[in-house]
ZAVO-309277 format. One record per residue (C-alpha): chain; residue in one letter; x, z, y. Coordinates in steps of 0.2 Angstrom, whole numbers, m for minus. Example, Ala and Ser with C-alpha at 12.3 -4.5 7.8 and 13.67 -1.06 7.14 Angstrom:
<rec chain="A" resn="a" c1="62" c3="39" c2="m22"/>
<rec chain="A" resn="s" c1="68" c3="36" c2="m5"/>
***
This chain:
<rec chain="A" resn="m" c1="711" c3="514" c2="459"/>
<rec chain="A" resn="v" c1="720" c3="500" c2="467"/>
<rec chain="A" resn="f" c1="709" c3="487" c2="458"/>
<rec chain="A" resn="s" c1="693" c3="496" c2="462"/>
<rec chain="A" resn="v" c1="699" c3="496" c2="481"/>
<rec chain="A" resn="l" c1="706" c3="478" c2="482"/>
<rec chain="A" resn="v" c1="686" c3="472" c2="471"/>
<rec chain="A" resn="c" c1="678" c3="484" c2="487"/>
<rec chain="A" resn="m" c1="686" c3="474" c2="499"/>
<rec chain="A" resn="h" c1="684" c3="458" c2="493"/>
<rec chain="A" resn="a" c1="665" c3="464" c2="492"/>
<rec chain="A" resn="i" c1="663" c3="467" c2="509"/>
<rec chain="A" resn="l" c1="672" c3="450" c2="516"/>
<rec chain="A" resn="l" c1="659" c3="439" c2="507"/>
<rec chain="A" resn="p" c1="640" c3="435" c2="512"/>
<rec chain="A" resn="k" c1="629" c3="447" c2="515"/>
<rec chain="A" resn="n" c1="616" c3="436" c2="507"/>
<rec chain="A" resn="l" c1="625" c3="435" c2="491"/>
<rec chain="A" resn="f" c1="624" c3="455" c2="488"/>
<rec chain="A" resn="s" c1="606" c3="456" c2="495"/>
<rec chain="A" resn="q" c1="599" c3="445" c2="479"/>
<rec chain="A" resn="e" c1="606" c3="462" c2="471"/>
<rec chain="A" resn="y" c1="589" c3="473" c2="465"/>
<rec chain="A" resn="a" c1="587" c3="491" c2="464"/>
<rec chain="A" resn="h" c1="572" c3="493" c2="459"/>
<rec chain="A" resn="e" c1="563" c3="485" c2="441"/>
<rec chain="A" resn="l" c1="544" c3="488" c2="436"/>
<rec chain="A" resn="g" c1="536" c3="482" c2="420"/>
<rec chain="A" resn="i" c1="525" c3="483" c2="403"/>
<rec chain="A" resn="i" c1="532" c3="488" c2="386"/>
<rec chain="A" resn="g" c1="522" c3="488" c2="369"/>
<rec chain="A" resn="g" c1="526" c3="491" c2="350"/>
<rec chain="A" resn="m" c1="526" c3="501" c2="338"/>
<rec chain="A" resn="s" c1="524" c3="523" c2="335"/>
<rec chain="A" resn="s" c1="528" c3="532" c2="320"/>
<rec chain="A" resn="y" c1="526" c3="549" c2="317"/>
<rec chain="A" resn="m" c1="540" c3="559" c2="303"/>
<rec chain="A" resn="g" c1="535" c3="579" c2="301"/>
<rec chain="A" resn="d" c1="528" c3="587" c2="286"/>
<rec chain="A" resn="a" c1="520" c3="574" c2="280"/>
<rec chain="A" resn="n" c1="532" c3="562" c2="280"/>
<rec chain="A" resn="k" c1="551" c3="567" c2="279"/>
<rec chain="A" resn="t" c1="561" c3="552" c2="274"/>
<rec chain="A" resn="k" c1="551" c3="535" c2="279"/>
<rec chain="A" resn="l" c1="555" c3="531" c2="297"/>
<rec chain="A" resn="f" c1="540" c3="517" c2="299"/>
<rec chain="A" resn="l" c1="527" c3="523" c2="289"/>
<rec chain="A" resn="n" c1="509" c3="521" c2="294"/>
<rec chain="A" resn="p" c1="515" c3="514" c2="313"/>
<rec chain="A" resn="g" c1="501" c3="514" c2="325"/>
<rec chain="A" resn="a" c1="501" c3="502" c2="341"/>
<rec chain="A" resn="t" c1="509" c3="507" c2="357"/>
<rec chain="A" resn="i" c1="507" c3="500" c2="376"/>
<rec chain="A" resn="g" c1="513" c3="506" c2="392"/>
<rec chain="A" resn="g" c1="523" c3="503" c2="409"/>
<rec chain="A" resn="i" c1="540" c3="510" c2="415"/>
<rec chain="A" resn="y" c1="550" c3="511" c2="432"/>
<rec chain="A" resn="r" c1="569" c3="506" c2="431"/>
<rec chain="A" resn="y" c1="582" c3="513" c2="445"/>
<rec chain="A" resn="n" c1="596" c3="504" c2="443"/>
<rec chain="A" resn="v" c1="610" c3="518" c2="449"/>
<rec chain="A" resn="n" c1="625" c3="502" c2="448"/>
<rec chain="A" resn="f" c1="629" c3="491" c2="434"/>
<rec chain="A" resn="h" c1="632" c3="506" c2="420"/>
<rec chain="A" resn="w" c1="617" c3="517" c2="425"/>
<rec chain="A" resn="a" c1="601" c3="518" c2="425"/>
<rec chain="A" resn="i" c1="586" c3="532" c2="426"/>
<rec chain="A" resn="k" c1="569" c3="525" c2="419"/>
<rec chain="A" resn="g" c1="552" c3="533" c2="419"/>
<rec chain="A" resn="n" c1="537" c3="529" c2="407"/>
<rec chain="A" resn="l" c1="521" c3="532" c2="404"/>
<rec chain="A" resn="i" c1="513" c3="528" c2="386"/>
<rec chain="A" resn="a" c1="498" c3="527" c2="377"/>
<rec chain="A" resn="g" c1="496" c3="524" c2="355"/>
<rec chain="A" resn="f" c1="492" c3="530" c2="338"/>
<rec chain="A" resn="l" c1="499" c3="542" c2="326"/>
<rec chain="A" resn="s" c1="494" c3="546" c2="307"/>
<rec chain="A" resn="g" c1="502" c3="554" c2="291"/>
<rec chain="A" resn="n" c1="495" c3="557" c2="274"/>
<rec chain="A" resn="t" c1="502" c3="567" c2="263"/>
<rec chain="A" resn="a" c1="498" c3="556" c2="248"/>
<rec chain="A" resn="d" c1="511" c3="544" c2="253"/>
<rec chain="A" resn="a" c1="526" c3="558" c2="254"/>
<rec chain="A" resn="q" c1="537" c3="561" c2="242"/>
<rec chain="A" resn="n" c1="539" c3="577" c2="243"/>
<rec chain="A" resn="v" c1="527" c3="590" c2="231"/>
<rec chain="A" resn="f" c1="516" c3="604" c2="242"/>
<rec chain="A" resn="p" c1="509" c3="620" c2="237"/>
<rec chain="A" resn="s" c1="493" c3="618" c2="225"/>
<rec chain="A" resn="n" c1="496" c3="599" c2="226"/>
<rec chain="A" resn="m" c1="484" c3="599" c2="242"/>
<rec chain="A" resn="n" c1="483" c3="584" c2="250"/>
<rec chain="A" resn="a" c1="482" c3="583" c2="271"/>
<rec chain="A" resn="s" c1="480" c3="567" c2="283"/>
<rec chain="A" resn="f" c1="478" c3="566" c2="302"/>
<rec chain="A" resn="d" c1="476" c3="553" c2="315"/>
<rec chain="A" resn="r" c1="481" c3="555" c2="336"/>
<rec chain="A" resn="t" c1="479" c3="546" c2="351"/>
<rec chain="A" resn="f" c1="494" c3="552" c2="362"/>
<rec chain="A" resn="v" c1="501" c3="549" c2="378"/>
<rec chain="A" resn="e" c1="518" c3="551" c2="383"/>
<rec chain="A" resn="l" c1="525" c3="554" c2="401"/>
<rec chain="A" resn="g" c1="544" c3="553" c2="401"/>
<rec chain="A" resn="s" c1="560" c3="550" c2="409"/>
<rec chain="A" resn="q" c1="578" c3="546" c2="403"/>
<rec chain="A" resn="i" c1="596" c3="540" c2="410"/>
<rec chain="A" resn="e" c1="601" c3="525" c2="403"/>
<rec chain="A" resn="f" c1="620" c3="520" c2="401"/>
<rec chain="A" resn="n" c1="623" c3="501" c2="399"/>
<rec chain="A" resn="f" c1="641" c3="497" c2="389"/>
<rec chain="A" resn="f" c1="644" c3="482" c2="398"/>
<rec chain="A" resn="p" c1="642" c3="481" c2="419"/>
<rec chain="A" resn="y" c1="624" c3="472" c2="419"/>
<rec chain="A" resn="s" c1="620" c3="459" c2="433"/>
<rec chain="A" resn="d" c1="619" c3="441" c2="432"/>
<rec chain="A" resn="k" c1="632" c3="440" c2="448"/>
<rec chain="A" resn="y" c1="648" c3="445" c2="453"/>
<rec chain="A" resn="g" c1="657" c3="438" c2="439"/>
<rec chain="A" resn="y" c1="673" c3="444" c2="447"/>
<rec chain="A" resn="l" c1="667" c3="462" c2="442"/>
<rec chain="A" resn="r" c1="667" c3="457" c2="423"/>
<rec chain="A" resn="t" c1="646" c3="458" c2="424"/>
<rec chain="A" resn="k" c1="638" c3="453" c2="410"/>
<rec chain="A" resn="p" c1="618" c3="446" c2="409"/>
<rec chain="A" resn="y" c1="617" c3="458" c2="396"/>
<rec chain="A" resn="t" c1="622" c3="475" c2="387"/>
<rec chain="A" resn="p" c1="617" c3="488" c2="375"/>
<rec chain="A" resn="y" c1="612" c3="506" c2="380"/>
<rec chain="A" resn="l" c1="611" c3="521" c2="375"/>
<rec chain="A" resn="l" c1="596" c3="534" c2="382"/>
<rec chain="A" resn="l" c1="594" c3="551" c2="382"/>
<rec chain="A" resn="g" c1="580" c3="560" c2="391"/>
<rec chain="A" resn="v" c1="566" c3="573" c2="393"/>
<rec chain="A" resn="g" c1="546" c3="569" c2="391"/>
<rec chain="A" resn="a" c1="531" c3="578" c2="386"/>
<rec chain="A" resn="t" c1="516" c3="572" c2="375"/>
<rec chain="A" resn="f" c1="498" c3="574" c2="375"/>
<rec chain="A" resn="a" c1="487" c3="571" c2="358"/>
<rec chain="A" resn="s" c1="469" c3="571" c2="356"/>
<rec chain="A" resn="g" c1="461" c3="580" c2="342"/>
<rec chain="A" resn="d" c1="450" c3="595" c2="339"/>
<rec chain="A" resn="r" c1="466" c3="606" c2="339"/>
<rec chain="A" resn="m" c1="473" c3="597" c2="355"/>
<rec chain="A" resn="f" c1="493" c3="595" c2="355"/>
<rec chain="A" resn="f" c1="503" c3="596" c2="371"/>
<rec chain="A" resn="n" c1="524" c3="600" c2="369"/>
<rec chain="A" resn="a" c1="540" c3="594" c2="377"/>
<rec chain="A" resn="n" c1="551" c3="580" c2="368"/>
<rec chain="A" resn="v" c1="568" c3="576" c2="369"/>
<rec chain="A" resn="p" c1="568" c3="555" c2="368"/>
<rec chain="A" resn="l" c1="587" c3="549" c2="362"/>
<rec chain="A" resn="g" c1="589" c3="533" c2="356"/>
<rec chain="A" resn="l" c1="597" c3="513" c2="360"/>
<rec chain="A" resn="g" c1="592" c3="496" c2="365"/>
<rec chain="A" resn="f" c1="597" c3="479" c2="372"/>
<rec chain="A" resn="k" c1="593" c3="470" c2="388"/>
<rec chain="A" resn="y" c1="594" c3="453" c2="395"/>
<rec chain="A" resn="k" c1="592" c3="446" c2="412"/>
<rec chain="A" resn="i" c1="583" c3="427" c2="406"/>
<rec chain="A" resn="r" c1="584" c3="425" c2="425"/>
<rec chain="A" resn="t" c1="587" c3="432" c2="441"/>
<rec chain="A" resn="g" c1="575" c3="446" c2="445"/>
<rec chain="A" resn="i" c1="566" c3="447" c2="427"/>
<rec chain="A" resn="n" c1="572" c3="455" c2="410"/>
<rec chain="A" resn="v" c1="568" c3="458" c2="395"/>
<rec chain="A" resn="g" c1="573" c3="471" c2="382"/>
<rec chain="A" resn="i" c1="571" c3="479" c2="365"/>
<rec chain="A" resn="e" c1="573" c3="500" c2="363"/>
<rec chain="A" resn="f" c1="573" c3="510" c2="347"/>
<rec chain="A" resn="s" c1="569" c3="530" c2="351"/>
<rec chain="A" resn="m" c1="566" c3="545" c2="343"/>
<rec chain="A" resn="r" c1="556" c3="558" c2="350"/>
<rec chain="A" resn="k" c1="560" c3="578" c2="346"/>
<rec chain="A" resn="l" c1="546" c3="588" c2="348"/>
<rec chain="A" resn="f" c1="547" c3="608" c2="350"/>
<rec chain="A" resn="a" c1="532" c3="611" c2="339"/>
<rec chain="A" resn="d" c1="525" c3="609" c2="322"/>
<rec chain="A" resn="n" c1="508" c3="607" c2="326"/>
<rec chain="A" resn="l" c1="508" c3="588" c2="329"/>
<rec chain="A" resn="d" c1="500" c3="583" c2="311"/>
<rec chain="A" resn="v" c1="486" c3="596" c2="314"/>
<rec chain="A" resn="t" c1="473" c3="592" c2="322"/>
<rec chain="A" resn="e" c1="457" c3="603" c2="316"/>
<rec chain="A" resn="q" c1="454" c3="619" c2="318"/>
<rec chain="A" resn="k" c1="450" c3="624" c2="302"/>
<rec chain="A" resn="q" c1="456" c3="611" c2="284"/>
<rec chain="A" resn="n" c1="460" c3="615" c2="268"/>
<rec chain="A" resn="f" c1="479" c3="612" c2="269"/>
<rec chain="A" resn="d" c1="488" c3="615" c2="285"/>
<rec chain="A" resn="l" c1="503" c3="605" c2="290"/>
<rec chain="A" resn="d" c1="510" c3="618" c2="301"/>
<rec chain="A" resn="a" c1="523" c3="626" c2="290"/>
<rec chain="A" resn="p" c1="516" c3="621" c2="274"/>
<rec chain="A" resn="y" c1="527" c3="629" c2="262"/>
<rec chain="A" resn="k" c1="526" c3="646" c2="275"/>
<rec chain="A" resn="i" c1="542" c3="643" c2="282"/>
<rec chain="A" resn="e" c1="545" c3="650" c2="301"/>
<rec chain="A" resn="s" c1="549" c3="635" c2="312"/>
<rec chain="A" resn="s" c1="564" c3="635" c2="325"/>
<rec chain="A" resn="i" c1="569" c3="624" c2="338"/>
<rec chain="A" resn="m" c1="580" c3="612" c2="328"/>
<rec chain="A" resn="k" c1="572" c3="617" c2="310"/>
<rec chain="A" resn="n" c1="552" c3="611" c2="303"/>
<rec chain="A" resn="q" c1="548" c3="604" c2="320"/>
<rec chain="A" resn="d" c1="538" c3="585" c2="321"/>
<rec chain="A" resn="w" c1="547" c3="568" c2="328"/>
<rec chain="A" resn="y" c1="540" c3="552" c2="332"/>
<rec chain="A" resn="s" c1="549" c3="535" c2="331"/>
<rec chain="A" resn="l" c1="543" c3="521" c2="345"/>
<rec chain="A" resn="t" c1="551" c3="503" c2="343"/>
<rec chain="A" resn="l" c1="547" c3="495" c2="360"/>
<rec chain="A" resn="v" c1="547" c3="478" c2="368"/>
<rec chain="A" resn="s" c1="549" c3="477" c2="387"/>
<rec chain="A" resn="l" c1="548" c3="464" c2="402"/>
<rec chain="A" resn="t" c1="551" c3="470" c2="420"/>
<rec chain="A" resn="w" c1="553" c3="462" c2="437"/>
<rec chain="A" resn="e" c1="565" c3="467" c2="450"/>
<rec chain="A" resn="f" c1="562" c3="471" c2="468"/>
<rec chain="A" resn="g" c1="573" c3="483" c2="481"/>
<rec chain="A" resn="l" c1="586" c3="473" c2="489"/>
<rec chain="A" resn="k" c1="600" c3="483" c2="489"/>
<rec chain="A" resn="k" c1="612" c3="482" c2="508"/>
<rec chain="A" resn="d" c1="628" c3="492" c2="500"/>
<rec chain="A" resn="p" c1="640" c3="478" c2="493"/>
<rec chain="A" resn="c" c1="650" c3="490" c2="483"/>
<rec chain="A" resn="h" c1="636" c3="497" c2="474"/>
<rec chain="A" resn="g" c1="641" c3="491" c2="457"/>
<rec chain="A" resn="m" c1="658" c3="500" c2="460"/>
***
């Protein structure tokens, strides 16, 4: 506590233009790979990958915490022929969807993240954890709309002042079991194929996102103790 107060006093006494170089906001692009996990794929994490692209906004609360928003579009697909489990009557089914996700997450940086203020033990790189909430819409004869909970981890690095690159992996938990059901009528229904009722924690579909990001910072911070 005493150390924090002394650092803050030190920060106040430093020239204001030093702190005027720290930014509060980031805006950028993301792209990478999406992959479905559900009744048609229970075990293989990156089976049938699809392309994903989008944009992100990040508000840097301080050196350890950030709030992020994303708008993402991509492709998801699956085929029971690729699965290792046996389905009733040995029936096969497949699906393809285009999806759009709108979401927000809280990020926790393991290291105080900045390329300045070495006396605060900051670093221009950090691994981080994320947790949030979002909504997923997917196309098809049976359109899909459901809430999702993203959880994952990533790594970001300041390649220069105001520019960040990152890589992130996350799983999106859905609260429905019909992401893999695209037709109104089909011979084999992937919505509870074993006739076992779904619950919040059982038989729900998931999808993963592996994303690379490039962001630009803007909006100068004015509070010299914003990193405390």
